[in-house]
C-alpha positions, 0 to 999 in steps of 0.5 A, spaced: 573 830 684 577 823 685 579 820 691 587 821 689 586 829 689 581 829 695 584 834 700 582 836 707 582 843 709 580 847 716 582 847 723 579 840 724 583 836 719 583 829 722 589 826 725 588 819 724 586 814 719 579 812 722 577 819 722 579 820 715 575 814 712 569 816 715 569 823 712 571 820 705 565 815 706 561 821 708 563 825 702 562 819 697 555 818 699 553 825 699 556 826 692 551 821 689 556 815 688 552 809 685 555 802 684 553 799 677 552 792 678 548 787 674 541 785 677 537 778 676 530 780 675 525 775 676 517 775 676 511 773 672 506 776 667 499 776 668 493 778 664 490 784 668 483 781 667 483 774 670 490 774 673 492 768 668 499 767 667 501 769 660 506 764 656 510 767 650 511 774 653 517 778 649 521 782 654 526 787 652 531 791 656 530 798 654 536 801 651 539 795 651 536 790 646 537 784 650 531 779 650 527 773 654 520 770 654 516 768 659 515 760 660 509 756 660 507 759 667 508 766 665 515 766 669 521 770 666 528 771 668 533 776 665 540 779 667 539 787 667 546 791 666 547 796 671 544 803 670 539 800 666 532 801 669 526 799 664 523 793 661 518 793 655 513 787 656 510 786 649 505 780 647 500 780 641 493 781 643 495 786 649 498 793 650 505 794 650 507 796 657 514 799 659 515 798 667 521 801 671 525 796 675 524 798 683 528 796 689 526 789 689 529 784 684 522 781 683 517 784 678 510 782 676 507 785 671 499 785 669 498 786 661 491 789 659 488 786 653 487 790 647 480 792 645 482 790 638 484 783 640 481 780 633 485 784 629 491 787 633 497 789 630 504 787 632 509 792 628 515 787 627 518 792 622 518 799 620 515 801 614 521 803 610 524 796 612 518 792 610 521 788 604 521 782 608 514 781 610 513 781 617 509 775 617 502 771 615 496 774 617 500 779 621 496 786 620 499 792 620 495 798 623 495 804 618 492 810 615 489 810 608 491 817 605 487 817 599 480 815 596 477 811 590 477 804 588 485 803 590 488 805 596 494 808 593 497 811 599 498 808 606 502 811 612 505 807 618 508 810 623 508 816 620 512 813 614 509 812 607 509 804 605 514 804 599 510 803 592 513 796 591 510 793 597 503 797 596 502 793 590 503 787 594 499 788 600 491 787 601 487 792 604 482 788 609 476 789 614 477 787 621 476 780 620 481 779 615 477 779 609 479 783 603 475 790 603 470 791 597 470 797 592 464 800 597 468 799 603 474 803 600 470 808 597 467 809 604 473 810 607 475 818 609 483 820 608 486 818 615 481 813 617 485 807 620 485 801 615 488 794 616 494 791 611 497 785 610 504 784 608 506 779 602 505 772 604 510 767 601 509 761 606 508 754 603 504 748 605 503 741 602 496 740 600 492 735 605 486 731 602 483 728 608 482 721 609 475 718 607 471 713 610 473 706 608 469 700 607 472 694 611 469 689 606 473 692 600 479 695 604 480 691 610 487 694 612 489 701 614 497 702 614 501 708 615 508 710 618 508 713 625 509 721 626 512 724 632 512 731 629 509 736 633 510 742 628 503 743 626 501 745 633 506 750 635 505 753 628 498 753 629 499 757 636 503 762 632 497 764 627 493 764 633 497 769 637 498 773 631 491 774 631 489 769 625 486 762 624 491 758 620 491 756 613 487 749 612 493 745 610 497 748 616 493 744 620 495 736 621 491 733 626 496 728 628 501 733 629 496 737 633 495 731 637 502 728 638 504 735 641 502 733 648 505 728 653 500 722 655 501 718 661 502 711 658 505 705 661 512 704 658 514 697 656 516 692 661 518 686 657 525 689 654 521 692 648 523 699 646 515 700 645 509 698 648 502 699 645 495 701 648 488 702 646 482 705 648 475 705 645 469 710 646 464 714 643 466 719 638 464 726 641 462 729 635 457 723 633 455 719 639 453 713 634 460 713 632 466 709 635 473 713 637 479 708 637 485 711 640 491 707 639 497 709 643 505 707 643 510 709 648 517 708 647 522 706 653 525 712 657 533 711 658 537 715 663 541 721 660 548 717 662 546 711 659 545 714 652 550 713 647 555 719 645 552 724 640 556 726 633 552 732 632 552 737 626 549 744 627 547 746 620 544 753 621 541 758 616 544 765 616 541 767 610 538 774 609 531 771 610 533 769 617 534 777 619 528 777 623 528 777 631 524 771 631 529 767 626 536 767 627 536 770 634 531 765 636 536 760 633 542 762 637 538 762 643 535 755 642 542 752 640 545 754 646 540 751 650 541 744 647 549 746 648 547 746 655 545 739 655 551 736 652 556 731 655 563 731 655 563 724 650 558 728 645 561 732 640 558 738 636 560 741 629 557 748 626 556 748 619 552 755 616 550 757 609 548 763 606 550 764 599 555 758 600 556 753 605 562 754 610 564 750 616 564 755 622 566 750 628 570 743 627 567 737 631 568 739 638 567 736 645 561 737 649 565 739 655 567 745 651 561 749 652 564 756 652 567 755 645 561 752 642 557 758 644 562 763 642 561 761 635 554 761 635 554 768 638 558 771 632 553 769 627 549 774 623 544 774 617 545 776 610 546 773 603 542 768 599 540 761 601 544 755 598 541 750 603 542 744 598 550 746 599 549 746 606 546 740 607 551 736 603 557 739 607 553 737 613 553 730 611 560 730 609 562 733 616 557 728 620 560 722 616 567 724 617 566 724 625 562 718 625 561 714 631 559 707 630 553 705 635 552 713 637 547 718 635 550 721 628 545 727 627 544 733 623 540 739 626 538 744 621 535 750 623 532 754 618 525 757 615 526 753 609 527 758 604 532 755 599 533 759 593 540 757 591 542 751 587 538 745 589 532 748 592 525 745 590 521 740 595 523 734 590 531 736 590 531 736 597 527 729 598 532 726 593 538 729 597 536 726 603 534 720 600 541 719 597 544 720 604 539 715 608 543 709 608 549 713 611 547 712 618 546 720 619 539 722 621 537 729 620 532 733 625 529 740 622 527 746 626 523 751 623 523 758 625 520 765 623 514 767 619 512 770 612 516 765 608 516 759 612 517 753 607 513 748 612 512 743 606 519 742 604 522 741 612 516 736 613 519 732 607 526 732 609 525 730 616 520 724 614 525 722 609 531 723 613 530 718 619 528 725 623 523 729 626 520 736 625 519 741 630 517 749 629 520 753 634 515 759 635 518 762 642 524 760 647 519 756 651 518 752 645 525 751 644 526 749 651 521 744 650 524 741 644 532 742 647 531 741 654 525 738 657 524 733 651 532 732 649 532 725 649 526 724 644 528 730 640 535 726 639 536 719 641 532 714 637 530 707 640 525 704 635 526 706 627 521 705 621 515 704 626 509 702 622 502 700 624 497 696 620 490 695 623 485 690 620 478 691 621 472 686 622 467 687 617 462 684 622 463 689 627 465 695 623 461 698 617 466 704 615 472 707 618 477 713 618 484 715 620 484 722 623 490 725 620 497 722 617 494 723 610 502 724 608 504 718 612 499 713 608 503 706 606 500 701 601 498 694 605 504 690 602 509 696 605 508 693 612 512 687 611 517 690 607 523 692 611 526 697 605 520 701 606 521 707 611 517 708 617 517 713 622 522 714 628 521 714 635 525 717 640 526 716 648 520 717 652 516 719 646 508 717 645 505 717 639 497 717 638 493 715 632 485 715 632 480 712 628 473 714 627 469 708 626 461 707 624 459 700 627 455 695 623 447 697 623 448 704 623 444 708 618 449 713 616 451 718 610 458 717 610 457 709 609 456 709 602 453 703 599 455 701 591 451 696 587 453 689 587 458 687 582 456 684 575 462 680 573 464 677 580 461 675 587 463 676 594 462 671 598 458 674 605 460 668 609 467 669 609 465 675 614 467 672 621 460 674 625 462 670 631 468 674 633 468 679 638 474 682 635 473 689 632 480 690 630 487 687 630 492 692 631 499 690 628 506 695 629 513 693 626 519 697 628 527 696 628 532 696 633 536 703 632 542 698 629 538 693 626 535 692 618 530 687 620 524 689 623 520 686 629 512 685 630 507 686 635 500 686 635 494 687 640 486 685 639 481 690 641 474 688 642 467 691 641 466 693 648 466 701 648 467 705 655 462 711 656 466 717 654 465 720 661 469 714 664 475 714 659 482 717 661 483 724 661 488 723 656 483 720 651 478 726 652 483 731 651 486 728 645 479 727 642 478 735 644 485 736 640 482 732 634 475 736 634 479 743 634 483 740 628 476 738 624 473 745 625 480 749 623 480 745 617 472 746 616 472 738 615 467 735 611 467 730 617 466 735 623 459 733 624 457 736 630 463 738 632 463 745 636 468 750 640 464 750 646 463 742 647 471 741 645 473 747 650 469 744 656 471 737 654 479 739 654 477 743 661 475 737 664 480 733 661 486 737 663 489 733 669 496 734 671 499 739 667 505 741 670 508 745 664 501 748 662 501 746 655 494 743 656 492 750 659 495 754 653 491 749 649 484 751 652 486 759 651 488 758 644 482 754 642 478 760 646 481 765 641 480 761 635 473 760 637 472 768 637 476 769 631 472 763 627 465 767 630 468 774 627 469 771 621 462 768 620 459 774 622 463 778 617 461 773 612 454 773 614 454 781 613 456 780 606 
């Protein structure tokens, strides 16, 4: 019955409008009339066992599909359409919970940890759709339905795995080790097993820096690196229940993920240098030298105008929930930061490249977002063609004195046209003199081409970030907006000279892929790294002082055909090292140099800054994850305790998150050791 055909019968028919309306309202209330208004639901997700907030929880509106994630403090906000009443909360290591929304718009949730936390499975795809691997190390809980040396049938979600996929998967034990013949034979039909989908990620091989003798090699030279992709990638592995591959752990990127409280330059220079010297936590007889660079801060309204090209991978491999949907959400976060004087064009590529949006003012945010929302994934991956088109678009809209930059969002899995690491390096190097920089945002798992994206960022005057969730996207696109996009010092290089009277041997921790020849330091044609607004860069050296007996400070026999005059060593100098760094102004091709001297006056570890001890704990975790031959007395317990004592002011919760990840890594590492011992 509608209001238009409602009739009032009986002897008590109202004779005035007021009575009529009262009866009408009563009728509507009795008939169960409801308003379908959108609701803005907010809340916090906690761990049920210790009430600690959980970042990165995936929240989905049931029967709708709209999603969001909790931030670093476990907070979330989501607009729920009228008529929708349930939210689904999911996180690796916790039981998924579907919660009904009550009368209140505040909904806090407590998730229960899974009993199988070390090998818990997040089924990202139904079995029939596993042709695209869900990801490295993501265990899928299944059932072995046959016995014998080979498991020939595995069921997941009541479906058989296709034979083509079954050929590529491995049956593994609870710690990720491949099951032995005896293990498989002992399994009865229907017993739960773990299987690992095909894995196709690539990482450049890392050969760790070794200890150098300053008498033979007095200079250590490298390009700075502000990338932090390795840390967020490490977090993704831990959150999916697996330790990262050794080559995925780049210690300098782990350390430089965090913000450090360094004073800004005060003399008008774009960068200031700071040093701190103490004992190495993993070997108290050794020194640990921390060198920190701090870029100047620039207010947003003082930043130059931007000419941006969003280069978005929309190939079939981007169809995962943590790929193109997350790319679109990330790009819209960046659009919200743009000013009217900024411009954005959008280029996409799959089987071929195409221009989706010509250069558009940043004030027209609705138009830009509408184009982003219309993107979908499908087809092969012509990455080289996309990059070439993006450079053409950027150059055609070039802003002299502005920020001209391509932002490439991809999993790096190029397979049409120029696609190899060498092809990409050559392509980027050919465009380097155009004045257009390129920043790389990596997404997804299973086929992540980390090696390719790292090379492209290093050669293209840009940076490389791995976006594993919306919180990380917010960090890169909002919190660190200026540092991500605006360069204040380019081609930044460092060269450290060690005094052999004080230093028996030294080792640079990380930066293996950024090493330079000693003569490259003064050569302005050799690339360095770029630093953005308010960026900090940290480099650490482990130093063996003279007089310490140490197996790492290897000696060699005297030379037969030449002699080294020992008197050239400046024994009376108090200097331990001299630190020099070079940089160029953004619009200059000529470098400037600064230097600082560090005396052999170490501070007790307990009296160092919180930043020093926290950075040292991150290094120590990196040594353990890499199972480094230089890990010495490193241990999870000691580094976690040091990180807790050095957490300091942690408004964004990133240091607290590091501690939780380190604790999870310790559990996984212990589990792997137990499994190895049992064999």
